[in-house]
C-alpha positions in Angstrom: -31.4 -28.1 -84.3 -33.5 -28.3 -81.2 -32.0 -26.8 -78.0 -31.7 -29.0 -74.9 -34.2 -28.0 -72.3 -33.0 -26.6 -69.0 -34.8 -29.4 -67.1 -32.4 -32.0 -68.6 -29.4 -30.2 -67.3 -31.0 -29.8 -63.9 -31.9 -33.5 -63.8 -28.4 -34.5 -64.7 -27.0 -32.2 -62.1 -29.4 -33.7 -59.5 -28.3 -37.2 -60.4 -24.6 -36.3 -60.2 -25.1 -34.6 -56.9 -27.1 -37.6 -55.5 -24.4 -40.0 -56.6 -21.8 -37.8 -54.9 -23.8 -37.7 -51.6 -24.3 -41.4 -51.7 -20.6 -42.0 -52.3 -19.6 -39.8 -49.4 -22.0 -41.7 -47.1 -21.1 -45.2 -48.3 -17.3 -44.9 -49.0 -14.9 -45.7 -46.2 -11.8 -44.7 -48.3 -10.7 -41.1 -48.0 -9.7 -40.9 -51.7 -13.2 -42.2 -52.8 -14.9 -39.7 -50.5 -12.7 -36.9 -51.9 -13.7 -37.8 -55.4 -17.4 -37.8 -54.5 -17.0 -34.3 -53.0 -15.5 -33.2 -56.3 -18.4 -34.8 -58.2 -20.8 -32.8 -56.0 -19.0 -29.6 -56.8 -19.1 -30.4 -60.5 -22.9 -31.0 -60.3 -23.3 -27.5 -58.8 -21.1 -26.1 -61.5 -23.3 -27.7 -64.2 -26.3 -26.1 -62.5 -24.6 -22.7 -62.5 -23.7 -23.0 -66.2 -27.2 -24.2 -67.2 -28.9 -21.2 -65.5 -26.3 -18.9 -66.9 -27.0 -20.1 -70.4 -30.8 -20.1 -69.8 -30.9 -16.5 -68.5 -28.1 -15.3 -70.9 -26.1 -13.9 -68.0 -22.4 -14.4 -67.2 -22.9 -14.4 -63.5 -23.3 -18.1 -63.3 -20.1 -18.6 -65.1 -18.3 -16.3 -62.7 -19.6 -18.4 -59.8 -18.2 -21.5 -61.6 -14.8 -19.9 -61.7 -15.0 -19.2 -58.0 -16.1 -22.7 -57.2 -13.3 -24.2 -59.3 -10.8 -22.0 -57.5 -12.0 -23.1 -54.1 -12.1 -26.8 -55.3 -8.5 -26.5 -56.5 -7.4 -25.1 -53.1 -9.4 -27.8 -51.3 -7.8 -30.5 -53.5 -4.3 -29.3 -52.7 -4.9 -29.0 -48.9 -7.0 -32.2 -48.8 -4.5 -34.3 -50.7 -1.7 -32.9 -48.4 -3.6 -34.0 -45.4 -4.4 -37.4 -46.9 -0.7 -38.0 -47.7 0.3 -37.1 -44.2 -2.3 -39.4 -42.6 -1.3 -42.2 -44.9 2.4 -41.8 -44.0 1.6 -41.8 -40.3 -1.1 -44.5 -40.2 -0.4 -46.4 -43.5 -4.1 -46.6 -44.1 -6.7 -44.5 -45.9 -9.6 -45.8 -43.9 -11.8 -43.1 -42.4 -12.1 -45.0 -39.1 -8.3 -45.0 -38.7 -8.2 -41.2 -39.2 -11.0 -40.6 -36.6 -8.6 -41.4 -33.8 -6.7 -38.2 -34.6 -9.4 -36.2 -32.9 -8.5 -34.3 -29.8 
């Protein structure tokens, strides 16, 4: 069985991250933008795991654990904010939420 080269994992991670960035730039819906941010975090996690496997070190996997913990906290707080904005404005459009600035 031939092992998969590191460059394939890095290329896949770059494609996922690029799709996430494009989604954040293009999307006008808060939920879609939120999902694209999560996609970018998962692309970074894939890179960490690929390097961790390549160098045979567990440090990358520890970073993945930290990133997943931060992503879970961000999801909880972000979804709470999204629900509050939707209840007040009855819209998930980014332009509607921008009027909440001080």
